[in-house]
N, C-alpha and C positions, 0 to 999 in steps of 0.2 A: 230244843230239838231234842226229838227221842233217842233211845240208844240203837235201834235199827236205822235212822237217818245218819247218824254219827258213823255208823259203820259203813254204809253206802259210800257216803261223803269219802270216806278213807279210801274207799275200795277204787273208786273214781278217778281220785287222786293217784293211785299207784298206776293205774292203767293208762293214766295221760302220763306219767312218767316213765311208760314204757315195760311194766311189768304185766304178766298174765296172772290171773286168780281162777283156780279151780273152786266154785262154789257148788255146794251139795245142798239141794232144798226139795221141799215135796209142796211148797207153796207156788201155785200157778202164777199169781200176778207177779212174784217175787221173780220168778224164772223170767218170765216175759219181759219185765223191765229192767234187768239189770245184766242180761247175758248177750254174747254176739253170737253165740251157737249153743244148742243143748244137745247132750247125750241123754238119750233116753234108756232105761234098762227094762228089761221084763226077765222076771224070774232070775234075777241074777246074771242076765247076759245083756250085751248091747243089742238093741232092736231098731236103732236108728239114731241119726244124725240130723238136726234141723238147724240151718242157717237163718240169721236174723230175718231176711227180706221173705223167708217162709213161715215164721212162727204164726202158730194159732192152737188155741186150745185143743181144739179137734183132733189137729196131728199128735200132738204130746199124747191126748189120752188113746188115740190108736195104737202108736208104739206102745205105750204103757200096758195096754191090754194084752198086746200079742196080735193085733190083728196086722195081718200083711195084705196088700191090694194083690188081686189076682190068685190067691189061693181059696 
């Protein structure tokens, strides 16, 4: 098992034990696969929050680029 997989395993064990984890990543697959919710920043400010049931690469990229619907 690789180092990342070992870290993911440990993170999942901590979550199952009731702990919370704040993970910072620029890897899309990692964020979508390991997160319950994603907070996206644009130019150093929170541009949005996405809950697991609403995850999509497109939504993450919209928020990261500063795109806001209706503007």
